N, C-alpha and C positions, 0 to 999 in steps of 0.2 A: 813157616815152611821148614825152617831148620830145626825147630823144637816144638812140634805140634802138641805134645803132652803139656809142656810148660805154657803154651799159648792157651790151651783149654783151661788149665788150672788157674791162670791169672784172670781169665774172663769170669770163671765161677766165683773167685774171691771178690772181684769187683762187683759182681752181681749181688753177692751176699751183703757187702758193705752198703751198696745203694739201697737194697731192700730194707736194711736196718734203719737207714735215714729216711725212708718213706718215698724215695724216688723210684716208684715201681715201674714206670715206663722204661727208663733207662736200664733198670735191673733186668727186666724181661729181655731186652735186646741183648744184654751180655749173656744171660742164660741160654738164649737161642744160639748165640755164637759158640758157646761152650758145649752145645748139645745136651744141656742139663734140663731135659724135658720134665723130669719129676719135680725139680725145684720150680720151674716155670709154672706148672700146674698148681703146685701148692701155694705159690704166691697169688695166682689168679683166684684161687678159692678163698684166700684170705681177704682180698680187696673187693670181691664181687658184691657182698652185701652193701658196702659203702656206695659202689657205683649204682646199685639198684635203688637204694634210698634216695640218691641224688637224681634219679630219673635219667641217668646217662646210658640209655638203652643201646645206642649205636656203638659206643665204646665197649660196653660189656659184650655184645654179640661178636664184634670184630676181634676182641681179645681172645675169646674162647675158640673162635674159628681158626685162629693161628696156632693153637696148642696141638701137641701130639695127641692123636686120638686115644691111644691106650692110656697115656698119662692122665688125660682129662677124665677118662672113664673111672678112675679111682675116686672121683669126687662127684657123685650123682647130683648133689645139691647144686653144684656149679653148673652142671648141664641143664638142670631144671630152670635155673635163673637165666641161662643163656637162651633157652627155648622161649621163655616168656619175653625176653628182650627182643629176640628176632621177630616174634609175632607183633610186638608193639611198633616196630619200625617198618612192618610190612614185608620183611624178608622171609617169606614162607619156605623158600628152598632151604636156607640154613636152619629154620625152625624145625622142618621135618627131619633134617639130619640130626639135630640135637635130640628130638623126641625119640627117634629110633635108638640113639645111643643110650638114652635113659632106660628104655625097655631092655636093651642088651645088658646094661650094667645091673639092673634089677634081677634078671634071670641068672646072670653069672654069680651074683653075690647071694642068691637065694632070698631076695627081699621082695615079696609080692607087692608091697605098697609102692616101692620105687618103680617096679614094672608097671603098676597101675597108673602112676603119674605119666609114664611114657604114653600109655594108651589115651589118657585124658587129654594131653596136649596134642597128640596126633589127631584125635577126634575134633578138637577145636580148629586145627589147621584144615582138616577135610571140610569142615563147615564153611570156613572162609573161602575155600576153593570151590564151593558149590556142590560138593559131594555129600549131601546131607544124610542119605540113607547109610552110607559108610560111616559117617560121623556118629550117628546114633548107635550103630553096632559097636564101634570102638568105645564109646562112652559106657555102654552096657557092660563091656568087658572090664573097664576100669571100676565100675560099681561092684562087679563080682569079686574083685581083688581088694576092695576098700573096706576097712573096719567101719561099722555103723557109727554115725554121728561124728566121724572124724573129718579132717580137712579134705582128704581126697574125695570122700563121698559128697561133701558139700560142693566141691569144685565140679565133680561130674554131674551133679544135679543141675548146677547153674549152666554148664555148657550144653546139657541135654535140653534145658529150657530154651536156650538160644537157638538150637537146631530146630525145635518144634515151632518157634516163631517163623523160621524160614519156610517150613512146611505148611504154615497156615493154621496150625493147631494152637490157637491163642489161649484157650481155656487150659489145655494141657500144659502149655508153657508157663502160665501163671502159677499153676499148682507146683510144678518143679521148682520154680524160682522162689516162691514163698518158703518152700522147704529148705532151700539153700540159704536164704536170708536168715531164717531162724538159727541155722547152724553157725553161720558166720558171726552173728551177734553174740551167740553163746560162747564162741571161741575167742571173741574180742578182736576179730580181724576187720578193722574198719575199711581196709583196702578192698577186700573181696566183697564186703557188704555194699560198698559203693558201686562196684561193678554190677552186682545183682539188682540193686535199685534201678540202675540204668536200664537193664534188660527188662525189668518189670514195666518201666515207663514205655519202652518200645512195644511190648505186648499189649498194654492197655491202649496205646495210641492206635495200633493196627485194628483193635477191636472197636474203636470209636469212643473209648472212655477218655476223652481228651483232658478233662480237668484232673482226673486221677493220674493220667500220664504226666502232666505238668508237675503235679505234687511229687511224684517219684523222682523226676528229673531234678527238681529243686533240692530235694533231700540228698540226692547223689552229689550234686554240685557242691553243696556245703561240706560234704565229707572230703571231696577232692581238694577243696580250698584249704581245709585243715591239714590235709596230708601234704600240700604243696606240690601236687602233680600237675604240671602245666598241660601235658598231653591229654589227660583225662578231663581236665577242666575245659579244654577245647571241645572234646566230645560232648560234654554236657551243654556247653553253649550252643552247639549245633542242635541238640535235641530240644532245648528250650526255644531256639529260634523257630524250629519246625512247629512246636506246640503253639507258639504265638501266632504263626502264620495260619495254622488250622483254626484258630479262634478269631482270625480276621485282623489281628494287630500287626500289620505288615511293617510299619516303621520300627516297631520294637523288635520284630523278628530280624529285620535286616541289620540292625545295630548289634544284636547278639551274634549273628552269623559272621559279621565282619570282625568282631572282636575274637571269635573262635578261630577264624581263618588266620589272623595274625599270630595267635598263640600256637596253632599247629605248625606254621612255617617257622616260627622262632625256635620251637623245640625240635624241629625236624621230624614231624609225624606225617608222612605223605598219605598214608591210608586215611587218616582223619581229614586231611586237607581235601582229598577227593570226595569224601562224604559231604563236607561242608559246601563244596562247590556245587554239588547236586542240589542241596537245600537252597542255596543262594539263587541258583537258576530258577527254581520253582517260585521263589518270592518275586524275582524279576518278572516272570510270566504273570503272576498275580497283579503286579503293578502296571502291566501293559508294555513292558520293555522286552519285546520278543527278540530283538537283535542283540541286546545285552545278554539275555538269557542264553541265546545260541552260543555266544563267545564263551560264556562261563561253562556251559555243558561240554563244548569241544575241548576246553582246557582241562576239565576234569577227566574226560575220556582219555586224553593223551597221558595223563598221570596214572590213572587206575589200571589201564591196560598193561602197563609195564609191571605193575605190582601183582597182576593176576587176581585182582579182587573182583570176582565175577558178579557178586551182588551189586557192588557199586557201579561196575561197567554197565550192567543191565539197567539200573535206574537212570544212569546218565544217558544211555542210548534212548530210553523211553522219553526222557525230558527233551532231548534234542529233537525227537520226532515232533513233539508238540510245538517247539519253537520254530522248526522248519515249516510246519503246516501254517502257523500264524503269519509267517513272512511270505507265504505263497508258493513255497517249494514243496508241493505235495508229493511228487515222485520220490524225492530224497527222504521226505518225512515217512512215507510208507516203507521205504527200504530200512530206515533206522528202526521203525516200530517192529517190522518182521524180525530184525536182528535181536531186539529186546525179548520178543516172545521165545525165540530159539534159545537164547541164553538162559531165560527163566526155566525152560523145560529141561535144560542140561543140569540145572541145580535141583531138580526134583521138587520145586516149590510150587504147589498148586496156587497159593496165594499170589505170588509174584507173576506167575503165568497169566492168571486171571486179570490182574491189574494191567499188565502189558497188552493183553488181548483187548481190553477196553480202549486203550490208547490207539491200537491198530484199527479198531472199528471206527473210532472217532475220526481218524485221519482218512480212512476210506470214504466215510460219509461226506467229509468236507470236500474231498476230491470228486464227489458226485457219483461214487460207485455204490450201486444198490446193495452189494454184499455187506456194506458197513452195518446195516441193521442186523443181519444174521450174526455177524461177529460180535456186536454189542449184546445181543440176546444171550449168546453163549457166555460172555464175560459176566453179565448180571447174575446168571444162574450160578456160576462158579463162585463169585464173591459172596452171594447169599449163603452158599454152603459153607464157605470159610468163615463166615461171621465178620467179614471186614467191612463194617458199616461205614466208616469214613470214605473208603474207596467206592463203596456201593452208591453213595450219593452222587459222586462224579459220574459213574457209569450210567446210572439211570437218567441223569440230566443229558448226557450225550445221546442216549437212546431216544429220549423224548425229542431232542433237537433233530435227530436223523429222521424220525417218523414224521415230524412236522414238515421237514423238507420234502418228504414224499407224499404229503397230503393226508396222512393218516392222523388227523387231528385228535379224534377221540382217544385213541390209544396213547398218543403223545401226552395228552392231558392226564391220563391215568398215571403214567410214569412220572410226570412232573409233580403231581400231587403227592405221590409216594416219596419222591426225593425230598420235597419240601418238608413233609412230616418227619422224615428221618433226620434231616438237618436240624429241625427244631428240637428233636429229641436229643441230638448231640450238643445242642446249645450254640451252634455257630452257622452263620450264613456265608462264611468265607468263600466257599466254592461258587456261590452265585455270581459274583463279579467276574470271575475267570470265565464262566460259561456265557455271561453276557457279552464279553469280548469275542468269544469263540463264534457265537451266532445269536444275535439279539432278536431275531424274528419270533422265536417261540415266546420269549418273555414279553415282547410288545403285544403279541396277540392275546396272551393270557391276561395282561393288564386290561386290555380292551374288553375282556369278558368278565372283569371284576374278580379275578383269581389272585389271591395273595398280593394285592395291589401295592401296599406299602413296602413289602420285602422286595418285590421284583423291581419297583421303581428305584429303590435305594441301590440295588445291584446295577441297574442300567445307568444310574447317575455316576456311580463309582467307575464303571467301565468307560464312561465318556470323558472322565477327567484326564487331561494330558499328563504324561510322565514329567515330573518337575525337573527342570534343569538348573543347576547352580550357576549364578552369574560369575564370570571370571574375575578373580580378585587381582588388584594391581600388584605387580612384582615388588617385593620389599627391597630396601637398600641392601647392598652387600654387607654382611656382618664382618667384624674383625675377629679372627680366630687366633687363640694361643693354643698351640698343639704340643703336647708332651707325650712322646712314645716310650721314653725310658721309665720303667716302673709299670704300674697297671695300665697306663695309657689314658689320656684325657684330652678333651677338646673343650676349651672354655671360650664362650662368646663374651667379648668385652662389654661390660655393663649388664650382662644377663646371667652370669654364672656358668657352671659346668653343664655341658649338653647331655641330655638323656636320649639315647638312641632308640630305645624301644625294641630293637631287634639286633642281636649280636652280629648277624651277617652284614647288615648295613654299616655297622661300625668297622668291621673287617674290610669291607670294600673301600671305605674312605682311607684307611691306613695302607691298604695294599696299593692303591693308585698313588698315594703319596710316596710310598717307598719305591715303586717301580716305574712311575711315569706312565705315559699313554700305553694302553694295552688293548689288544683285540678281544672280542667277546670270548673266543675259544680259550685264550690264555687265562682270562679271569675265571672262566668256568672250571678249568683244570685246577686252578689254585684254590678256589673257594668251595667248589662242589665236586671234588675228584671222583666221588662214587656215583654221581647222578648221571642219568642219560642226557644227551644233548637237549632234548625237549624240556626236561625238568630243570636242567641247569639254566637254560635260556629264560624260562619262566621265573626262576628264583632271582636271576640277575636283574630282570626288569623290575621285580618287586623291590630289590635292594636299592637300585638306582632311584626309584620313586621315593623310597623312605629317606635316602640321603638328601634328596632335593627338598623334601617336606621338612626335614629337620633343620637344614641350613639355608638353602636358597634355591629357587628354580634353576639357576645357572651354576649350581655347585659342581655338577658333573655334566660334561658335554659329550655328545656322541656325533662322530662324523666318519662316514665311510667304514662303519663297523668298528671304529676305534673309540674307546672311552678315555676321557681326560678329566683330571681334577682341575678345577679353577683355582690356580695358586694366588690369584689376586685377593682371595679371602683370608690368606694366612699371613699374619703379621709376625709371628714367632713360631719356630719349629725347633725343638731342642736337638733333634738329630742333625739338622742342618748346621746349627750353631756349634755342636760338638765336632762335626767334620771340619768346619772352618777353623776352629781352634787348633786341631791337629795339623792341618795344612800350614797354618801360621807357625806352629812350633817347628815343623820340618825346615822352614826357610829362615828361622831366626838364629841368633847367637845363643850360646848356652844360657846366659842370664835371662834373656827375653823368652827363650823357649820354656823355661820353668814357669813363667807367668801364664803362657798360653796353655801348657799342659795342666796347670792347676785349674784353669777355667774349664777345660775339657772334662777332667775327672769330677768336678763339682756338678756339671750338667748331667752326668750319668747317675741317675737316681735309682737304678735297678735294671734288671734284664728288660730287653725290648718287649713291650706289651706282655708283661709278666702275667701269667694266668691264661693266656690265649694259646690253645694247643694245635692250631692249624699248621700244616706242614710248611707252608710258605713263611709263616711267622717264625717257626723254629729255625729256618735257614737264616732269616734276618737276625734273630736273637743270637745265634752262634757267631754271625759275622761281627755284630757290634760288641759282643762280649770280648771277642778276640782283639778288636781295636782298643777296647777299654783296657784290657790286660797289657797290651803293648804300650799304651800311654802310661800306665802305672809303672811298668818296668823301666821305661825310659826316664820317667820322672824320678823314680827311686835311684837310678844310676846317676842322674845329674845331681841329685842331692848329695850322693856319696862323693862324687868327684869335685864338688864345689864346697866341701867341708861342712855339710849340714846333716850329721849322722842321725839326730833325733827325727828330723823330717823324713829321712830315708827309712827309719824303722817304722814310722806311722804309715808311710805309703806301701812299704813291703807287706805290712800286716793286711792291708786291704786286698792286695793281690793274692796273698796266700790263703785268705778266707775263701776265695773262689777256686784256686788251683793249688791245693796244699802239697802237691808232690813235686813242685819245681825246686830241684836241688840248687840251681844257679841263684835263685832268689833267697833261699835259705843261707847260701854262702854270703850274699850281700848283707843279710841281717847279722850274721856272726862278725863280719868285718866292721859293721857299724858299732856293735857292742865293744869290739876291741879298740875302735877309734875313740870311744868314750872311756876307755880304760876299765871296762867292766868284764874281766875275764870269767867271773862266776856266771854272769848272764850268758856269755858266749858259750860256755860249756853246757849250761842247762839247755840252751837252744839246740846244740849239737845232739845231746842225748835224746831230746824230744823228737828231732828229725829222724834219728837212727831208729827209734822205736816205731815211728809212723811208717817208715819204709819197710820194716820187717813185717808189721801187721798187715798193711795194705797190699804190698807187692811181693813180700817174701825175699827182699834183697837187702844188701848192706849198702851204706853210703858210698858214693863214688869217690874218685881220686881227689877232686877239688875239696870236698868236705873233709876227707882224711888228712889232707895237707894242712887244712885250717886247725884240725884237732891237734896235730903236732905243734903248730904255732902256739895254740892256747897253753899247751903243757910245757912249752919251752921255758 
C-alpha cells in the first residue's frame, strides 16, 4: 500500500526466480500479483507442451483460462493446445472461447493456417454440440485455408469424417478418414493417427462391419498404450467393449467397459465416462439386468447433460427408454424415447434419428399402441437408406415382433427372415437374445414352424438364464496400517507391503479424512472435486469410498447421517500424529529433554506433506506442516546454540535455510555458531553469501542484526 511500485517489482523478481527453479505454479501466482501478464503468458507457453504430453488437460485448460486474453493471444500455439485440452475434459464453453481466440490471432497476424486451426477446432466443438451442418461448413473453411497434405488438412478431413458419421454417411466418413490416416502416418503423428483409427472403427461399426471395426479399435488402443494416454485408452476400451457386445461376447465386453470406466474416472474424463456408462447400460440390458441398466443410464444422463454432450445424452435417453419399458414403465419409456428422437433431430443426424425412432416404435408396440408398427416401418426405411446394418437388424426384429403381436404373421415372418439373414451376414446373433427377452412369442412360434430352429432356441435359452449374482464374501480381518504422509505419502499393510490404490482420488479421500476427521459429503466434495457439480461430485465420492473399502476393508470408511469417518482402528502408526506428539512433548519439557523430542520430530519429517499431490486441501496441509517443521528446526537450532552445541546448530540451521533461504535471523544464528567455533573466515564467507542472496532475490541490503555481526567479525 505504501510502495506499490516496489511491491510489484518484488513480486516480478520472485516470479522470475521461481520460474528459473521450475516452480511454475507459484511463479504464475507472483506474476499475477505483479500484473506481469506478458511474463505469465510466456511461462504458460513454455510449460504447455509438457502438460499436454503428460495428459494434464484440466490443468492446461484452467491455466490458460486465467491468463490475460491479449497476452495469451501472442501465443497461438498455446491457445490451440488449450482448445484441445478443453475439448478433452468436456469443457466446450472454454473450448469455443479458445477456438475463437485462435481465429482472431490468425487474422490479426496474417497467418491463414493459424486462422484455419481456429475453424477446425470450432467445427469439432459444433459437432460435439450436435450442430453438424455448421460443423461441416466450418471444416470446409478450414480446408480452404489449409496447405494440401499438411497437418491442418489432415485434421480437417478427420473432423469432417467424424461429422459425416453423425449424419449417417458412413461411406463418405470412411473415405475422409482414410485420407486423414494416410496423412498422419506420413507426418509421423501417432497421436492423430490413433484418433483417426478410432473414428474408422466407429464408422465401420455403424455400417455393420463389426470385425473390421474391432480391428481398427485394437490398432488404435495399441497406439494409445504406446503414447501413455489414459483418457484415450479409456475411449478405446469402451469401443472394444461395444464391439465385443455386438459379437455376443458379453462378459468380455463388461470387463473391458469396467476397466475403461475406471480409467476415465481416474484421469478425470467425464465425457468418456458418460459414453462408457451408455455402453455398460446396453450390456446390462443384453444380460437381462434391466434395473441395473436403468441406474447406469440415469447416472450417465446426469453426467452428460451438464457437459452439453447431445450425442451421448440422446443415446442414454434412448437406452433409458428400453430399460423403462422392460421394467414395465411404458409411459415413462415412451416419454424418454420421444426425447431421444427430438434430440437426434436437433443434431441433424438422420442415422441417430432413425435409430431412436426404432426404439420409440418398439416402446409403443410393447405398450399395445398400434402406431408402433408405423413408427417401426419408418425407422426401417431410414436405417436402410443410411446403410446402418447393425441397427437395421434390431429394427426389423422389433417390427416382426410388433406385427406378430397384431396377428400379421406372414409379414412378421418376412421381416424375421430378413433380420436373421442380415445378422448372419454380420457374423453375430447377439441381438437375438435381447429380443427374446423383449418378446419371446415370435421366436417360439417361428421355432414351432421350423424356422432357424437352432439359432432361435439358443437365443431363447440365453434369455431364460438368470442374471448371475455373486455370493457375499466374508469380511476380512482389520489390516494393520503404517501410514506416512511426509514425503510422497504411503500406506503399508503389515505383512503385505505398500498399498496400490488404483485411483488417485481414493488415495486422497483416505488422507483427507485422516487429516480432517469426520466430514460431511458437501465438505468432502468441495475439497476433492471443487469444479464438479453436486451430482458429479456425489457420484465420484461414492466411487472413491467404494475403492477405499475394496483396497483396505469394508469398514475402512463409515457413513452415518451424511458424515463420513475413517476407521482409525486400522492405523497402527501415523507419522504426522507421531510428529505432533513429539512437538507437544518438546513444548512441555526442559531444554535438554526438549532437544531429544525435537530431534525425533525433525527425523519423522521426510519431506513435504503428500509431496506431488496438487489438490488445494493438500496444499493447505502442506503449508501448515512445513511451517511446524520450520518452527521445530528453528527451536532445535536455537537450543543447540544456547546449550553449547555449535556444530549441531550449523547442521540444523542448514536444513531450515534449504527451505527458507531468506531468513536473516537464522543466518545470524549460523554466523554466531561459526564465531563460537572460532572460525571467523567461515563467518565472513557466510555473511557475504547472505548479502549477495538478499541483493539478487529481494534487492535489499542485510539488516541491522547481520550488520552488527559483520562489525563483530571484523573487530
